[in-house]
C-alpha positions in Angstrom: 103.5 -62.8 7.4 107.2 -63.1 7.2 108.8 -60.8 4.5 111.7 -61.4 2.1 113.8 -59.1 0.0 114.1 -60.0 -3.7 117.7 -59.8 -4.9 119.4 -56.4 -4.5 116.5 -54.4 -5.7 115.1 -53.7 -2.2 111.7 -55.1 -3.3 110.1 -56.7 -0.2 107.4 -59.3 -0.6 105.7 -61.9 1.6 107.6 -65.1 2.1 104.5 -67.0 0.8 103.1 -66.1 -2.5 100.0 -67.1 -4.4 100.4 -68.9 -7.7 97.3 -68.0 -9.6 97.6 -70.4 -12.6 95.0 -72.9 -11.2 92.3 -70.3 -11.2 91.7 -70.7 -14.9 93.7 -73.6 -16.4 95.8 -76.7 -15.7 94.1 -78.1 -12.7 90.6 -78.8 -14.2 88.0 -76.4 -15.4 88.2 -72.7 -14.8 87.1 -71.7 -11.4 84.2 -69.2 -10.7 85.6 -65.7 -11.2 83.9 -64.2 -8.1 85.2 -67.0 -5.9 88.7 -66.4 -7.3 88.5 -62.7 -6.6 87.4 -63.5 -3.0 90.4 -65.9 -2.7 92.7 -63.1 -3.9 91.3 -60.7 -1.3 91.5 -63.3 1.4 95.2 -63.9 0.6 95.9 -60.1 0.8 94.1 -59.9 4.1 96.3 -62.7 5.5 99.5 -60.8 4.4 100.3 -62.3 1.0 101.8 -59.7 -1.2 103.3 -61.7 -4.1 101.0 -63.0 -6.8 102.2 -65.0 -9.8 100.4 -65.0 -13.2 101.1 -65.1 -16.9 99.4 -64.1 -20.2 99.6 -67.7 -21.4 97.2 -68.8 -18.7 93.7 -68.5 -20.1 95.2 -67.2 -22.5 95.1 -63.5 -21.6 91.8 -63.6 -19.7 93.6 -64.9 -16.6 95.7 -61.8 -16.1 92.5 -59.7 -16.5 90.8 -61.6 -13.7 93.8 -61.3 -11.4 94.0 -57.5 -12.2 90.3 -57.1 -11.5 90.7 -59.0 -8.2 93.7 -57.0 -7.0 92.7 -53.6 -8.4 91.5 -52.3 -5.0 94.6 -53.4 -3.2 97.2 -52.7 -5.9 99.4 -50.6 -3.6 99.8 -53.6 -1.3 100.8 -56.2 -3.8 103.4 -57.2 -6.3 102.3 -59.1 -9.4 104.9 -61.3 -11.0 104.1 -62.2 -14.6 105.7 -64.0 -17.5 105.3 -62.7 -21.1 106.5 -63.3 -24.6 104.5 -66.4 -25.3 102.4 -67.1 -28.5 99.0 -68.0 -27.1 98.4 -70.5 -29.9 101.7 -72.4 -30.0 102.9 -71.4 -26.5 106.3 -70.8 -28.1 108.4 -67.9 -26.9 108.1 -64.8 -29.1 109.2 -61.2 -29.0 112.4 -61.8 -27.0 115.6 -63.5 -27.7 116.1 -65.6 -24.6 118.9 -67.7 -26.1 121.4 -65.0 -25.3 120.4 -65.0 -21.6 120.4 -68.7 -21.2 124.0 -69.3 -22.4 
């Protein structure tokens, strides 16, 4: 698997990542947890090291499933996550993003 550096941090990740949102929401009913864990493991075995998730998917249970699936390979992966969402309204909370967007 080809690798890429993210910004100037020196953090190296696979050129291809796995977007985990569809495991629990957005593309139909939640998928079988054990099948999704098997998918996560298969991705790692193929060289994928970047996994994208968020607390709002599920909400909250999604990240727990991803964590469970990647626990045994944690030293080999990078988990990108988004946070600061209200799970009921899906509005931003806890951070003042406006200052960063201007």
